[in-house]
FIKOL-390471 format. One record per residue (C-alpha): x, y, z. Coordinates in steps of 0.05 Angstrom, whole numbers, plus 5000, padded with zeros to 4 digits. Example, Ala and Ser with C-alpha at 12.3 -4.5 7.8 and 13.67 -1.06 7.14 Angstrom:
BEGIN
<node u="5246" v="4910" w="5156"/>
<node u="5273" v="4979" w="5143"/>
This chain:
BEGIN
<node u="5000" v="5000" w="5000"/>
<node u="5059" v="5048" w="5008"/>
<node u="5055" v="5100" w="4954"/>
<node u="4986" v="5077" w="4932"/>
<node u="4918" v="5110" w="4943"/>
<node u="4874" v="5071" w="4990"/>
<node u="4814" v="5038" w="4957"/>
<node u="4746" v="5069" w="4968"/>
<node u="4697" v="5019" w="4999"/>
<node u="4631" v="5003" w="4966"/>
<node u="4567" v="4993" w="5005"/>
<node u="4574" v="4918" w="5000"/>
<node u="4646" v="4922" w="5028"/>
<node u="4622" v="4963" w="5087"/>
<node u="4565" v="4915" w="5102"/>
<node u="4613" v="4856" w="5098"/>
<node u="4661" v="4890" w="5145"/>
<node u="4606" v="4905" w="5195"/>
<node u="4579" v="4833" w="5190"/>
<node u="4649" v="4807" w="5202"/>
<node u="4657" v="4854" w="5261"/>
<node u="4591" v="4829" w="5291"/>
<node u="4620" v="4759" w="5297"/>
<node u="4680" v="4781" w="5337"/>
<node u="4688" v="4778" w="5412"/>
<node u="4696" v="4854" w="5412"/>
<node u="4637" v="4864" w="5364"/>
<node u="4614" v="4932" w="5391"/>
<node u="4683" v="4962" w="5392"/>
<node u="4698" v="4935" w="5322"/>
<node u="4634" v="4965" w="5294"/>
<node u="4650" v="5033" w="5324"/>
<node u="4721" v="5032" w="5295"/>
<node u="4694" v="5018" w="5225"/>
<node u="4638" v="5070" w="5231"/>
<node u="4684" v="5124" w="5258"/>
<node u="4723" v="5115" w="5194"/>
<node u="4667" v="5110" w="5142"/>
<node u="4613" v="5152" w="5175"/>
<node u="4655" v="5206" w="5208"/>
<node u="4717" v="5206" w="5164"/>
<node u="4765" v="5201" w="5222"/>
<node u="4839" v="5184" w="5212"/>
<node u="4870" v="5125" w="5250"/>
<node u="4905" v="5174" w="5298"/>
<node u="4839" v="5210" w="5311"/>
<node u="4802" v="5144" w="5325"/>
<node u="4857" v="5126" w="5375"/>
<node u="4854" v="5194" w="5410"/>
<node u="4778" v="5199" w="5413"/>
<node u="4752" v="5202" w="5485"/>
<node u="4681" v="5197" w="5512"/>
<node u="4682" v="5271" w="5529"/>
<node u="4689" v="5286" w="5455"/>
<node u="4626" v="5247" w="5437"/>
<node u="4581" v="5259" w="5497"/>
<node u="4539" v="5318" w="5521"/>
<node u="4541" v="5350" w="5589"/>
<node u="4496" v="5296" w="5617"/>
<node u="4543" v="5241" w="5593"/>
<node u="4498" v="5217" w="5537"/>
<node u="4523" v="5206" w="5467"/>
<node u="4516" v="5273" w="5432"/>
<node u="4497" v="5291" w="5361"/>
<node u="4567" v="5316" w="5344"/>
<node u="4638" v="5295" w="5354"/>
<node u="4678" v="5353" w="5384"/>
<node u="4747" v="5336" w="5360"/>
<node u="4797" v="5384" w="5392"/>
<node u="4861" v="5406" w="5357"/>
<node u="4903" v="5362" w="5404"/>
<node u="4867" v="5299" w="5380"/>
<node u="4870" v="5316" w="5306"/>
<node u="4926" v="5313" w="5256"/>
<node u="4963" v="5379" w="5249"/>
<node u="4915" v="5415" w="5295"/>
<node u="4856" v="5404" w="5249"/>
<node u="4804" v="5399" w="5304"/>
<node u="4732" v="5404" w="5282"/>
<node u="4659" v="5390" w="5297"/>
<node u="4630" v="5330" w="5260"/>
<node u="4556" v="5312" w="5261"/>
<node u="4547" v="5240" w="5284"/>
<node u="4513" v="5195" w="5233"/>
<node u="4453" v="5158" w="5265"/>
<node u="4484" v="5089" w="5253"/>
<node u="4549" v="5112" w="5287"/>
<node u="4510" v="5144" w="5344"/>
<node u="4472" v="5079" w="5356"/>
<node u="4537" v="5040" w="5357"/>
<node u="4568" v="5090" w="5406"/>
<node u="4508" v="5084" w="5453"/>
<node u="4517" v="5008" w="5454"/>
<node u="4591" v="5013" w="5466"/>
<node u="4581" v="5066" w="5520"/>
<node u="4541" v="5017" w="5562"/>
<node u="4606" v="4980" w="5575"/>
<node u="4648" v="5042" w="5587"/>
<node u="4670" v="5055" w="5659"/>
<node u="4697" v="5126" w="5653"/>
<node u="4710" v="5186" w="5608"/>
<node u="4773" v="5155" w="5578"/>
<node u="4784" v="5130" w="5507"/>
<node u="4726" v="5108" w="5465"/>
<node u="4768" v="5054" w="5433"/>
<node u="4805" v="5012" w="5484"/>
<node u="4855" v="4956" w="5472"/>
<node u="4839" v="4886" w="5496"/>
<node u="4880" v="4903" w="5558"/>
<node u="4836" v="4963" w="5573"/>
<node u="4882" v="5021" w="5555"/>
<node u="4877" v="5067" w="5496"/>
<node u="4897" v="5038" w="5429"/>
<node u="4954" v="5072" w="5393"/>
<node u="4947" v="5101" w="5323"/>
<node u="4992" v="5044" w="5297"/>
<node u="4948" v="4993" w="5331"/>
<node u="4887" v="5022" w="5295"/>
<node u="4925" v="5020" w="5228"/>
<node u="4943" v="4947" w="5242"/>
<node u="4872" v="4931" w="5263"/>
<node u="4846" v="4956" w="5196"/>
<node u="4901" v="4918" w="5159"/>
<node u="4881" v="4854" w="5194"/>
<node u="4807" v="4866" w="5180"/>
<node u="4817" v="4878" w="5105"/>
<node u="4865" v="4819" w="5100"/>
<node u="4812" v="4773" w="5133"/>
<node u="4760" v="4800" w="5084"/>
<node u="4808" v="4793" w="5025"/>
<node u="4796" v="4866" w="5006"/>
<node u="4857" v="4884" w="4964"/>
<node u="4882" v="4956" w="4964"/>
<node u="4847" v="4975" w="5028"/>
<node u="4881" v="5008" w="5088"/>
<node u="4861" v="5048" w="5149"/>
<node u="4851" v="5106" w="5102"/>
<node u="4799" v="5070" w="5060"/>
<node u="4742" v="5090" w="5106"/>
<node u="4763" v="5163" w="5105"/>
<node u="4768" v="5163" w="5029"/>
<node u="4699" v="5130" w="5027"/>
<node u="4671" v="5184" w="5073"/>
<node u="4700" v="5240" w="5030"/>
<node u="4677" v="5210" w="4965"/>
<node u="4606" v="5197" w="4990"/>
<node u="4602" v="5266" w="5021"/>
<node u="4626" v="5299" w="4957"/>
<node u="4573" v="5262" w="4917"/>
<node u="4517" v="5282" w="4965"/>
<node u="4538" v="5352" w="4985"/>
<node u="4498" v="5387" w="4930"/>
<node u="4434" v="5352" w="4952"/>
<node u="4447" v="5377" w="5023"/>
<node u="4455" v="5448" w="4998"/>
<node u="4530" v="5450" w="5012"/>
<node u="4595" v="5453" w="4973"/>
<node u="4662" v="5418" w="4973"/>
<node u="4684" v="5470" w="5024"/>
<node u="4636" v="5437" w="5073"/>
<node u="4669" v="5369" w="5060"/>
<node u="4737" v="5401" w="5069"/>
<node u="4716" v="5428" w="5137"/>
<node u="4686" v="5361" w="5159"/>
<node u="4751" v="5323" w="5145"/>
<node u="4798" v="5377" w="5171"/>
<node u="4837" v="5391" w="5108"/>
<node u="4872" v="5458" w="5103"/>
<node u="4868" v="5457" w="5027"/>
<node u="4810" v="5441" w="4981"/>
<node u="4862" v="5410" w="4935"/>
<node u="4877" v="5357" w="4988"/>
<node u="4802" v="5342" w="4995"/>
<node u="4795" v="5335" w="4920"/>
<node u="4851" v="5283" w="4920"/>
<node u="4809" v="5238" w="4964"/>
<node u="4749" v="5238" w="4919"/>
<node u="4741" v="5176" w="4875"/>
<node u="4711" v="5188" w="4806"/>
<node u="4652" v="5149" w="4779"/>
<node u="4643" v="5136" w="4705"/>
<node u="4569" v="5123" w="4715"/>
<node u="4561" v="5190" w="4750"/>
<node u="4601" v="5224" w="4694"/>
<node u="4554" v="5193" w="4642"/>
<node u="4492" v="5216" w="4680"/>
<node u="4521" v="5285" w="4688"/>
<node u="4536" v="5293" w="4614"/>
<node u="4467" v="5267" w="4596"/>
<node u="4435" v="5318" w="4643"/>
<node u="4469" v="5377" w="4608"/>
């Protein structure tokens, strides 16, 4: 994968990954890791640094947004990310087993997982699923691509996608977006 762009996951790939996760001993944690990547666009380091305080409201309940501070984000790119309903539901289930305000994603020994451990976790998942060309960045690329395709329907622009993923440059965001020949054909036909 070094030097290559991570593959964007299709809907069937995501469903397979979540089904696979549901059969694991750490099913709830596994589902949240996947969903933080594909439904919130978080990087491996951001998943590892995410704490319950960043995803809960003042009453300790799972909030409607992730409040990712600069210290938890790459290059100080902290941001507020609305929580997708599927991710929120998974966080609520995982929270039932949480004992404090510490890390959302804990290692099997109970401590915070490192960014490298998250990267390795994704590598193992995609190897088990035989998904070639996927890495820990595949979920993030999937999030950016899907957001870019839907942003016009939501009344937004690529700038909104850029803000959601914490890129300083729109050019960086554009590099994440996977093209679609079908969409290009539909677009040309609509002109």
